[in-house]
N, C-alpha and C positions, 0 to 999 in steps of 0.2 A: 505492496499500500504506500502510493506518496501522497505528499501533504504538505501543500506549497503554501506559501506566504505567512509564515511564521517568523516572526520574529529571533534572534541568537539566546533571549531569554524564555522566550517559548517553546522553545525550539530541546531547550536543558533540563527545562521542567517538565515537561511530555517524557521525554525519555525517564529522567526519574521516577513519577506515577507509573510508568507505566512498568517498571521494572517493581516497585513497591507497591504493586496489584495484584502483579503475579504471586508474590510473598503472600498476598494476605486469602491469596482468593485458595480453596479447592477443588472439591470432582462430584459431581453428583453421579456416582457411579452406577446408577440404570442408566442414565441418559448417558455418559460418557458410553459404556457396552452397546445400547442403542445407534448412537451415529457413528461408531468404529465399525457394527457389523453391516450399514447400511454402506457405511467409505466403500468396505473390503465389496458391498456386491456389484458397486459401481464401477468397478475394477482400480482403485485406488492405491496407491502405492502406500504402507500403512507405516513401512520403517524409515519412511524420511519423516514423518509426521514430530517427532524425538521419543518415543515412546521405547523399551527396549522389547526385546520378542518376548519373557517373562511376563510383561506386564501387560504386552497385546495379549495372548495367552489367556491370564487372566480375566480381564474384562471379558476379552470373547466370549468365555464360557460360562458368564453368568447372563449371557442375552437366553429372553424365554423365547419358547418358542413360536412365536407369534401373535398377531393380532386375532380374533375369531372370524370364521367362514362369511364375508357379506352375504352369504345367502341365508347362516341363520338369525333367528327371529325370537325373541322375550316370547316367552309365553306371555299372554294373554293376561292382565290382573282382572280377576271377576267382578270386585265393585270399587265401581267407576269412586273415586275421589273428586270430583269435579263437580262441581255445582255452576248454575244459573250467575252467571255475574262476575266469576272468578276470571283474574287476568294474570296467564302466564305466559313468565318468557321463558321463551326457546334459542340460547344463543343472546343473538342485537336485537333478536326478534320479539314483538307481545303478540296475545294471542285471546280473542277472549271465547268464551263461554258463555254461549245467550242467543239472544235474539239480534240482528244485526239491524232491523227498524227501530229499535234501540236507539235512540239518540242518546239518551245520558250514558247508555254502555259503549259504547261508539264514543263520545267526549273522555269517560275513565279510561278505555283503551288507547288514544288517545296521547294522555297523558299533559296537554298544550302541543305538542307537537303535530305537524301535517305532513301527511303520506305527499311524496313525491310521485307514487307510479299506483294506480284503482285496475284491479280486473275485473269484469266483468262480464258476468250474461244471462243480461237481457229480453224474452222478456219471461218476469218473474207469475207462477201462479197458472203456468201451463201444468196438465194433467200429466199428471207420470205415474206409471205403469212399472211398480215395484214389480210384476209377477213374469214380465221383458226375462230374465236370466234363467229362471227356472225353463220357461218355454224351449228358448235357445240348448239349454244343458249347461252353461256356462258357469253356472251358481247354484250350489247347493244347498245351502247357506239356511237355519233357518230365522235367520236374522234380515230380515226384507221385509218390510210392511209397505202402509199406505204414511208421504210424507202429511205430517202436519199443515195446517194452513196453507196446506196448496190450493184452495179456492181464493186465496187473495189475489186481484186483480191487478187492481189497482196498488202498488205500491209506491207512484207518483209524490203523496204527500211527503212518507216518509224520507221517501230520494231526495227530494229540493230542502229537506228540513238536516240531511245529512251533510248534503251538498254544502250548504250556506255554513255548518257550523267547521267542516273538515277537509275542504281542497284544497288547493293552492292555486293561486293564480301563474299559470306555465304549470301545471303537474300535468304527468301524461296520464292519457286512460283509453283502457284498452274495453273494449264491450263489443262481444260477441252477439248477435243478435241473428235469432233464425226465423 
């Protein structure tokens, strides 16, 4: 790494700080082992990074068998813990449990933030046939049924309320209309 633009004093301070930081540091053994294993799998020459053969062998022997199969799914929890009105964090995202026509819920979900993107699929209130999967032989699950409130055809008042409170100027809206 080349760092340009330092004064002589800054350069000398950086040299000393770099060496002092190294003296104060330690290793996260698990992370070191994983990183060395990944570098080795990528074909890197591990002998060139300052570890002895004994240290490399010890670190690589601590590597666990790897991640779970991406197709393995955890078993479904029988008792739901979500309740209407709950707001869940999923990484940097927030997910609400409830009726998206409820302006108070949407307001709570957004917590003062304004969305930059909305993806929706109007028109709403079209009659949904929950049996189509069974007729096609696609899904044998008994967890299907009529969608409640499917008869609500006019979402315009709710849409206007949510739109007025929640959408930003210049946001992107993708709407699929059948």
